[in-house]
MIPA-559719 format. One record per residue (C-alpha): residue in three letters; x, y, z; residue number from 0. Coordinates in steps of 0.25 Angstrom, whole numbers. Each point is the difference from the previous one (the first is absolute). Layout:
MIPA-559719
PT	ALA	X	Y	Z	NUM
...
END
This chain:
MIPA-559719
PT	MET	-54	-166	-300	0
PT	LYS	-2	-7	14	1
PT	TYR	3	-14	4	2
PT	ILE	-6	-7	12	3
PT	LEU	10	-10	7	4
PT	PHE	-3	-9	11	5
PT	LEU	12	-4	8	6
PT	ALA	-1	-13	9	7
PT	LEU	9	2	12	8
PT	LEU	4	-14	8	9
PT	PHE	3	3	14	10
PT	THR	8	-12	7	11
PT	ALA	-6	-2	13	12
PT	CYS	9	-3	12	13
PT	ASN	-5	-14	6	14
PT	SER	8	-3	12	15
PT	THR	-3	-14	0	16
PT	PRO	4	-8	-14	17
PT	THR	-11	-11	-4	18
PT	THR	11	-10	0	19
PT	GLN	4	3	15	20
PT	ALA	-5	-11	12	21
PT	LYS	-10	9	8	22
PT	PHE	7	6	13	23
PT	SER	-6	-4	14	24
PT	ALA	-8	10	7	25
PT	THR	8	11	9	26
PT	LEU	9	-8	9	27
PT	ALA	-5	-2	14	28
PT	ALA	10	3	11	29
PT	GLY	9	-11	4	30
PT	THR	-2	-11	-13	31
PT	ALA	10	-10	4	32
PT	LEU	11	-4	-9	33
PT	THR	7	-13	0	34
PT	PHE	12	-5	-7	35
PT	THR	7	-15	-1	36
PT	PRO	15	-2	4	37
PT	LEU	9	-7	-9	38
PT	THR	6	-13	6	39
PT	GLY	14	-4	-2	40
PT	ASP	12	10	-6	41
PT	TYR	-2	10	-10	42
PT	MET	10	9	-8	43
PT	ARG	3	14	5	44
PT	PRO	10	11	-2	45
PT	GLY	11	2	11	46
PT	ALA	-5	-13	7	47
PT	GLY	3	-15	-1	48
PT	ALA	12	-7	-8	49
PT	GLU	9	8	-8	50
PT	HIS	5	-4	-15	51
PT	TRP	14	1	1	52
PT	GLY	11	1	-12	53
PT	THR	-5	-6	-13	54
PT	THR	-4	-14	6	55
PT	ASN	-15	-3	-4	56
PT	TRP	-10	-6	10	57
PT	ASP	-1	-13	-5	58
PT	ASP	0	-11	10	59
PT	LYS	13	-4	-4	60
PT	TYR	10	11	5	61
PT	VAL	-10	9	8	62
PT	PRO	-15	-4	5	63
PT	THR	-11	6	-7	64
PT	ILE	-7	9	10	65
PT	PRO	-11	-2	3	66
PT	ALA	-1	-14	-7	67
PT	GLY	1	2	-16	68
PT	ASN	1	15	0	69
PT	THR	12	3	-8	70
PT	VAL	-1	15	-1	71
PT	PRO	5	7	13	72
PT	LEU	-3	15	4	73
PT	ASN	13	3	7	74
PT	TYR	13	-2	-6	75
PT	TYR	13	2	7	76
PT	ASP	16	-1	-4	77
PT	ARG	13	4	5	78
PT	PHE	11	6	-10	79
PT	ASN	15	1	2	80
PT	TRP	6	14	-1	81
PT	LYS	7	-5	-12	82
PT	ASP	-13	-4	-7	83
PT	ILE	-4	15	-1	84
PT	GLU	14	8	0	85
PT	SER	12	-3	-8	86
PT	ASP	12	-7	6	87
PT	VAL	10	10	-5	88
PT	THR	-8	13	-3	89
PT	GLN	-5	8	11	90
PT	GLY	-15	5	-4	91
PT	SER	-2	-9	-11	92
PT	TYR	-12	-8	2	93
PT	THR	-7	-12	-7	94
PT	TRP	-15	-4	2	95
PT	THR	-1	-13	-8	96
PT	ARG	-2	-9	11	97
PT	PHE	-7	10	9	98
PT	ASP	-10	4	-10	99
PT	GLN	-2	-15	-4	100
PT	LEU	-5	-4	13	101
PT	THR	-8	13	3	102
PT	HIS	-7	-2	-14	103
PT	GLN	-4	-14	3	104
PT	ALA	-8	5	13	105
PT	ILE	-6	10	-9	106
PT	ASP	-4	-10	-11	107
PT	ALA	-7	-8	12	108
PT	GLY	-7	13	5	109
PT	ALA	8	-2	14	110
PT	SER	8	9	8	111
PT	PHE	15	-2	2	112
PT	SER	10	2	12	113
PT	PHE	16	0	-1	114
PT	GLY	13	2	6	115
PT	VAL	14	2	-3	116
PT	MET	11	-7	7	117
PT	PRO	14	6	-1	118
PT	ILE	6	-14	4	119
PT	CYS	-5	-13	-1	120
PT	GLN	9	-13	4	121
PT	GLY	-7	-10	-8	122
PT	CYS	-2	8	-13	123
PT	GLY	13	-2	-6	124
PT	ALA	13	10	-2	125
PT	THR	-6	6	-13	126
PT	TYR	-13	5	6	127
PT	GLY	1	-2	15	128
PT	SER	10	11	3	129
PT	ILE	0	14	0	130
PT	PRO	4	7	-13	131
PT	THR	15	0	-2	132
PT	TYR	0	15	-3	133
PT	LEU	-5	2	14	134
PT	HIS	10	-9	6	135
PT	ASN	10	8	-7	136
PT	LEU	-6	14	6	137
PT	MET	0	-7	14	138
PT	GLN	14	-4	-1	139
PT	LYS	5	14	-2	140
PT	GLU	-6	4	14	141
PT	SER	11	-3	10	142
PT	ALA	-10	0	13	143
PT	THR	-11	-8	-6	144
PT	PRO	4	-10	-11	145
PT	ASP	-8	-13	-3	146
PT	TRP	6	-12	4	147
PT	GLN	1	-15	-6	148
PT	TYR	-6	-12	6	149
PT	SER	4	-14	-6	150
PT	GLY	1	8	-13	151
PT	LEU	-13	8	1	152
PT	TRP	2	15	1	153
PT	ILE	-9	5	12	154
PT	PRO	-5	14	1	155
PT	ASN	4	9	9	156
PT	TYR	-12	7	4	157
PT	ASN	7	12	7	158
PT	SER	5	4	-14	159
PT	PRO	-5	13	-5	160
PT	SER	2	-5	-14	161
PT	TRP	-8	-13	3	162
PT	GLN	-11	8	6	163
PT	ALA	-1	11	-12	164
PT	ARG	-1	-12	-10	165
PT	TRP	-10	-7	7	166
PT	LEU	-9	13	1	167
PT	ALA	2	1	-15	168
PT	LEU	-4	-14	-3	169
PT	MET	-12	1	8	170
PT	GLN	-4	13	-7	171
PT	ALA	3	-5	-14	172
PT	VAL	-10	-12	3	173
PT	ALA	-10	9	5	174
PT	HIS	1	11	-13	175
PT	HIS	-1	-14	-8	176
PT	LEU	-12	-3	6	177
PT	SER	-6	14	0	178
PT	THR	3	1	-15	179
PT	THR	-2	-12	-7	180
PT	THR	-13	-6	-5	181
PT	TYR	-3	-14	-4	182
PT	LYS	-13	-2	-8	183
PT	GLY	-5	13	4	184
PT	VAL	4	-3	15	185
PT	LEU	9	9	8	186
PT	LEU	8	-10	7	187
PT	ARG	0	9	13	188
PT	ASN	-16	-3	1	189
PT	ALA	3	-15	0	190
PT	LEU	11	0	11	191
PT	TRP	-5	-4	13	192
PT	TYR	12	-2	10	193
PT	VAL	15	3	-1	194
PT	ASP	9	-9	9	195
PT	ILE	11	8	7	196
PT	ARG	12	-9	-2	197
PT	GLY	12	8	-1	198
PT	TYR	7	-7	12	199
PT	GLY	6	-14	3	200
PT	ASN	0	-13	-8	201
PT	PHE	-12	-1	-9	202
PT	GLY	-4	13	5	203
PT	GLU	-6	-6	12	204
PT	TRP	7	9	9	205
PT	HIS	8	-11	7	206
PT	ASN	17	-2	-3	207
PT	TYR	1	-15	1	208
PT	PRO	9	-6	-2	209
PT	TRP	9	11	0	210
PT	ARG	-4	8	12	211
PT	THR	13	-4	10	212
PT	SER	9	3	-12	213
PT	THR	-4	13	-3	214
PT	PRO	10	11	2	215
PT	LYS	-3	10	11	216
PT	ASN	0	11	-9	217
PT	ALA	-11	-7	-9	218
PT	VAL	-9	-3	11	219
PT	ALA	-12	9	-4	220
PT	THR	-4	12	9	221
PT	SER	-14	3	4	222
PT	ALA	1	13	-8	223
PT	SER	3	-9	-13	224
PT	LEU	-11	-9	2	225
PT	LYS	-10	11	2	226
PT	GLN	6	6	-14	227
PT	ILE	-3	-13	-6	228
PT	VAL	-14	1	4	229
PT	GLU	-1	15	-2	230
PT	SER	5	-1	-15	231
PT	VAL	-12	-10	-3	232
PT	LYS	-10	9	6	233
PT	THR	5	10	-7	234
PT	ALA	-1	-7	-14	235
PT	PHE	-14	-6	4	236
PT	PRO	-8	10	10	237
PT	ASP	-13	-4	-4	238
PT	ASN	2	-16	-1	239
PT	GLN	-1	-11	11	240
PT	LEU	14	-3	5	241
PT	LEU	5	-14	6	242
PT	ILE	11	-4	8	243
PT	THR	5	-14	4	244
PT	MET	-1	-5	14	245
PT	GLY	16	2	1	246
PT	ALA	-1	15	2	247
PT	TRP	-7	-3	14	248
PT	ASP	11	-8	4	249
PT	THR	10	5	10	250
PT	GLY	7	-14	2	251
PT	ASN	3	-12	-9	252
PT	ASP	5	3	-14	253
PT	SER	-6	13	-1	254
PT	GLN	5	8	13	255
PT	VAL	-7	13	-5	256
PT	PRO	0	12	10	257
PT	ALA	-12	1	9	258
PT	ASP	-3	15	-3	259
PT	PHE	0	-6	-15	260
PT	VAL	-10	-10	5	261
PT	ASN	-10	11	6	262
PT	TYR	2	10	-13	263
PT	ILE	-3	-12	-9	264
PT	LEU	-13	-3	8	265
PT	THR	-4	15	0	266
PT	THR	3	6	-13	267
PT	LYS	-9	1	-12	268
PT	ASN	-1	6	-12	269
PT	ASN	-13	6	-7	270
PT	PHE	-7	-13	-2	271
PT	GLY	2	-3	14	272
PT	PRO	9	-9	10	273
PT	ILE	10	-10	-5	274
PT	GLY	-4	-16	0	275
PT	GLY	7	-11	2	276
PT	ARG	4	-14	-6	277
PT	ARG	5	-13	4	278
PT	ASP	7	-7	-10	279
PT	ASN	2	-13	7	280
PT	PHE	-15	-6	2	281
PT	GLY	-1	-13	0	282
PT	ASP	12	0	11	283
PT	GLY	-5	0	13	284
PT	GLY	13	2	7	285
PT	TYR	-2	15	-2	286
PT	ASN	-14	1	6	287
PT	GLY	7	3	14	288
PT	TRP	8	11	-7	289
PT	LEU	-12	8	-4	290
PT	SER	-7	-1	13	291
PT	GLY	12	4	7	292
PT	TYR	3	12	-7	293
PT	ASP	-5	15	3	294
PT	PRO	-16	-2	3	295
PT	ARG	-4	9	-10	296
PT	VAL	5	-9	-11	297
PT	MET	-12	-11	3	298
PT	ASN	-10	13	-3	299
PT	ILE	7	4	-12	300
PT	TRP	-12	-7	-9	301
PT	LYS	-9	11	7	302
PT	THR	4	11	-9	303
PT	ALA	10	-6	-10	304
PT	PRO	0	-15	-8	305
PT	PHE	9	-12	6	306
PT	VAL	5	-8	-13	307
PT	GLY	9	-11	-1	308
PT	GLU	6	-11	-8	309
PT	PRO	0	-15	5	310
PT	ALA	14	-6	1	311
PT	THR	5	-9	-11	312
PT	GLY	-3	-15	4	313
PT	GLY	-8	7	13	314
PT	ASN	0	-14	8	315
PT	ASP	-4	6	13	316
PT	LYS	5	-8	12	317
PT	THR	-5	10	11	318
PT	GLY	-14	5	-3	319
PT	VAL	-5	14	4	320
PT	ASP	-6	-5	13	321
PT	GLY	15	-4	5	322
PT	ALA	-2	-15	0	323
PT	THR	15	-7	-3	324
PT	THR	-6	-11	-9	325
PT	GLY	-6	10	-10	326
PT	CYS	-11	-4	-10	327
PT	GLY	8	-10	-9	328
PT	TYR	-2	6	-14	329
PT	PRO	4	12	-10	330
PT	MET	-8	12	4	331
PT	CYS	-8	-7	11	332
PT	ASP	1	12	9	333
PT	LEU	-3	11	-10	334
PT	LEU	-13	3	3	335
PT	ALA	3	2	15	336
PT	GLU	12	8	-3	337
PT	VAL	-9	8	-10	338
PT	ASN	-10	3	11	339
PT	GLN	12	2	10	340
PT	ILE	3	14	-7	341
PT	HIS	-13	3	-7	342
PT	ALA	7	-1	-13	343
PT	SER	-7	5	-12	344
PT	SER	8	-8	-12	345
PT	PHE	12	-9	-2	346
PT	GLY	6	-7	-13	347
PT	ASN	12	-8	-4	348
PT	GLY	5	-4	-12	349
PT	ASN	9	-11	6	350
PT	TYR	-10	-11	2	351
PT	GLY	6	-7	-12	352
PT	GLY	5	-15	5	353
PT	ILE	-11	1	12	354
PT	MET	-11	2	-11	355
PT	THR	5	-11	-10	356
PT	SER	-1	-10	12	357
PT	SER	-14	2	0	358
PT	ASN	-2	4	15	359
PT	ALA	-15	2	1	360
PT	LYS	1	4	14	361
PT	MET	10	10	-3	362
PT	THR	-10	6	-11	363
PT	ALA	-12	0	9	364
PT	ALA	9	6	10	365
PT	ILE	4	13	-8	366
PT	ARG	-15	0	-5	367
PT	ALA	-5	0	13	368
PT	ALA	10	12	4	369
PT	SER	-3	8	-12	370
PT	ALA	-15	-1	3	371
PT	ALA	2	6	14	372
PT	CYS	9	10	-4	373
PT	GLY	-4	16	0	374
PT	TYR	-13	5	0	375
PT	ARG	-15	-7	-3	376
PT	LEU	-10	12	-2	377
PT	THR	-14	-5	2	378
PT	LEU	-14	6	0	379
PT	THR	-9	-6	10	380
PT	GLY	-12	8	-1	381
PT	GLY	-6	13	0	382
PT	SER	-12	8	-2	383
PT	LEU	-5	10	-10	384
PT	GLY	-9	12	3	385
PT	THR	-7	10	-8	386
PT	SER	13	9	0	387
PT	ALA	10	-7	6	388
PT	ILE	8	-13	0	389
PT	THR	7	-8	12	390
PT	LEU	10	-12	-4	391
PT	ASN	4	-8	10	392
PT	TRP	16	-5	-3	393
PT	SER	8	-10	5	394
PT	ASN	16	-4	-1	395
PT	THR	1	-14	3	396
PT	GLY	15	0	-4	397
PT	ILE	12	1	9	398
PT	ALA	4	13	-6	399
PT	PRO	-6	13	-6	400
PT	VAL	1	7	-13	401
PT	TYR	12	9	-2	402
PT	GLU	-2	5	-14	403
PT	LYS	-9	13	-4	404
PT	TRP	-14	-3	-5	405
PT	ASP	-12	7	-3	406
PT	THR	-13	-6	4	407
PT	TYR	-12	6	-9	408
PT	LEU	-15	-3	1	409
PT	GLU	-7	1	-15	410
PT	LEU	-14	2	-4	411
PT	ARG	-1	-7	-14	412
PT	SER	-10	-2	-11	413
PT	GLY	5	-11	-9	414
PT	THR	15	4	-3	415
PT	LYS	-4	15	2	416
PT	VAL	5	6	14	417
PT	ILE	-10	9	5	418
PT	TRP	8	5	11	419
PT	SER	13	-5	8	420
PT	GLN	4	4	13	421
PT	LYS	12	-2	9	422
PT	SER	-3	-9	12	423
PT	ALA	4	4	15	424
PT	PHE	6	-16	0	425
PT	ASN	16	1	-3	426
PT	PRO	5	-14	1	427
PT	ARG	15	4	3	428
PT	TYR	4	-3	14	429
PT	PHE	-13	-7	3	430
PT	LEU	5	-9	11	431
PT	PRO	-7	-15	2	432
PT	GLY	-13	3	5	433
PT	THR	-13	7	-3	434
PT	GLN	-5	13	-3	435
PT	SER	-13	6	-5	436
PT	ILE	0	12	-10	437
PT	THR	-12	10	-3	438
PT	ASP	0	8	-13	439
PT	GLN	-10	9	-5	440
PT	LEU	-7	-2	-14	441
PT	PRO	-3	10	-11	442
PT	ALA	-14	-2	-5	443
PT	GLY	-2	-9	-12	444
PT	GLN	-6	-13	-7	445
PT	GLY	8	-13	-5	446
PT	ASP	9	-10	6	447
PT	LEU	11	2	12	448
PT	TYR	13	-5	-2	449
PT	LEU	13	1	8	450
PT	ILE	14	0	-6	451
PT	ILE	14	3	7	452
PT	ARG	9	6	-10	453
PT	ASP	15	3	-1	454
PT	PRO	2	15	0	455
PT	ALA	12	-2	-9	456
PT	GLY	-10	-6	-10	457
PT	TYR	9	-12	-2	458
PT	LYS	-4	-13	8	459
PT	LYS	-14	-6	-2	460
PT	PRO	-11	4	12	461
PT	LEU	4	-6	13	462
PT	PRO	-7	-15	2	463
PT	LEU	-8	-3	10	464
PT	SER	-3	-12	8	465
PT	ILE	-14	-2	-5	466
PT	THR	-7	-6	-12	467
PT	GLY	-5	8	-10	468
PT	ARG	12	8	-7	469
PT	GLN	-4	6	-14	470
PT	ALA	9	1	-11	471
PT	ASP	5	14	3	472
PT	GLY	3	-4	14	473
PT	SER	-13	6	6	474
PT	TYR	-10	-6	10	475
PT	LEU	-15	1	-2	476
PT	ILE	-5	5	13	477
PT	LYS	-15	2	-3	478
PT	ALA	-8	0	-13	479
PT	GLY	-12	8	-4	480
PT	VAL	2	10	11	481
PT	ASN	-7	13	1	482
PT	ILE	8	10	10	483
PT	GLY	-6	13	5	484
PT	GLY	-12	1	-9	485
PT	THR	-12	-7	-7	486
PT	THR	-1	-9	-13	487
PT	THR	-6	4	-12	488
PT	PRO	-5	-12	-8	489
PT	PRO	8	-6	-10	490
PT	ASP	-10	2	-12	491
PT	THR	-6	12	3	492
PT	ILE	5	13	-7	493
PT	PRO	1	12	8	494
PT	THR	-3	14	-4	495
PT	PRO	12	6	-8	496
PT	PRO	9	9	7	497
PT	VAL	5	12	-5	498
PT	ASP	13	-5	-3	499
PT	THR	-3	-7	-15	500
PT	VAL	4	3	-13	501
PT	PRO	-10	1	-12	502
PT	VAL	2	-10	-11	503
PT	ILE	-4	7	-13	504
PT	VAL	-7	-10	-10	505
PT	PRO	1	5	-15	506
PT	PRO	-11	10	-4	507
PT	VAL	-11	-2	-8	508
PT	VAL	1	10	-12	509
PT	ILE	-13	5	-6	510
PT	HIS	6	8	-13	511
PT	ASP	15	0	-4	512
PT	THR	12	-2	9	513
PT	ILE	2	8	12	514
PT	ARG	11	2	10	515
PT	ILE	-2	2	16	516
PT	THR	9	2	13	517
PT	VAL	-5	-4	13	518
PT	HIS	5	9	10	519
PT	ASP	-8	-4	13	520
PT	THR	8	-13	3	521
PT	ILE	2	-4	15	522
PT	PRO	12	-6	6	523
PT	ARG	3	-15	0	524
PT	THR	2	-1	14	525
PT	CYS	-9	-11	8	526
PT	PRO	7	0	16	527
PT	ALA	-14	-4	6	528
PT	CYS	1	-15	-4	529
PT	PRO	10	-9	-3	530
PT	VAL	-4	-6	-13	531
PT	CYS	-7	8	-12	532
PT	PRO	-7	-12	-9	533
PT	PRO	-4	5	-15	534
PT	ILE	-16	1	5	535
PT	PRO	-4	12	-8	536
PT	LYS	-13	9	1	537
PT	GLN	-4	9	-11	538
PT	ARG	-6	14	-2	539
PT	SER	-2	8	-13	540
PT	VAL	4	15	-3	541
PT	LYS	-7	6	-11	542
PT	SER	6	11	-8	543
PT	ILE	0	10	-11	544
PT	ILE	12	2	-8	545
PT	TYR	-1	13	-10	546
PT	ASP	10	3	-12	547
PT	ASP	7	11	8	548
PT	GLY	4	-10	10	549
PT	SER	-8	4	11	550
PT	SER	-9	-10	8	551
PT	THR	-11	-1	8	552
PT	ASN	-4	-10	10	553
PT	LEU	-15	-4	2	554
END
């Protein structure tokens, strides 16, 4: 007995343009102009502008909201006393409660955090503001390099082998914690921006006020000891930005560091780059002349490493950066000029307190203006898009470059689908204020062209530009509906099915009784020739005779 079977095979056609997609423009003419709209006013950007300090929120009561009304910073900073981290009496016993509290709040905000550790802080109280007791006991056992007292406070002997060994161990313990601890799926190290080298002097500011003139001769830090403090931080944090306060460049006053150390700190670097600087007395114009009187290289630090700082508590400027003896008359009135003087990238303070409660509108405006001026301000001013290449005109209208590592990508998309993603030759890092034009060759394809600048570590949100049009994913639309390097297929035309299709088997019509069949000549389900394969079928029939012995014949 024979049965005749008709198999209807549905082949899915590969259509390069779905019917729901907007029609593309014709192949781009060479030099299609690109235009962009710049932002006005301040905007939030990582590694630039005001920093959030401690647990004091931006509330316009204790700290201004920056820009006005914004309460969520992108840059967090804090300082820790040695004993916030290591036990007072047990060497090598570490507690991360406070450290984690402050790093976690930055991650909760999707922000970066920076920090420094102070061995000694005269204003932080006897409980936490001094070195651990176990370390004091170790130094007291060293006849040549014991620590010493000033007004009841034990001052480290920085030449002590015990002190140097434990400072290195502390830095390594912090680095290990950051490299092995996650919070909400984020490795703490990936949220870290810079590390303050605060291992010397009162408040870690590399000065010895008020005890400099009382320092015993054997406790005056040698150049080798000062360098070792820095090298310990470099060893623990080889791949992070490092900063140091202005006292490290001061061969006089209350720092009196050796001249060869100044040369060392201005030339040494780690894997990330040169060491940046900080000024912890913004708003006190008396220090402006100190900076300009240091080694001339100090005023050029900003070109390869960030300059940051802290507005002094109160900050009643009486001199002004221009040297005027009468000053400008209200708190922080000269902050903008001082930020511009050193090309600062950021500043912060958790100590505005009493000033803010007095509702000093002028001071608040001065802080916001200085924050807006800080750091970089990357802008696209125009460009052109051709058949196979794009030129973008970049401008940095800020006062400093980007220092962190970012990767710039051009992406062709169709809706939420990425057709291709290509790394651009534009590198934001170290792009000094000015302009540059970057040309990238583009792969062929049809879709909408976007630009996005991503964090290589995958933590921070894409880098914001000073132009309008930022998308929810942090990208910017360059041009919609482009056809790069080819012609356009009309969206409602079904092309001839390519070879790479897969048959869809319609249940067979049985002439008599139940039969069993197997299709052996299936074709792979791949479709590299087009970005989208919508379900638009074309049908053909195959007629077969199936015999009782299981054999078959195709007709």
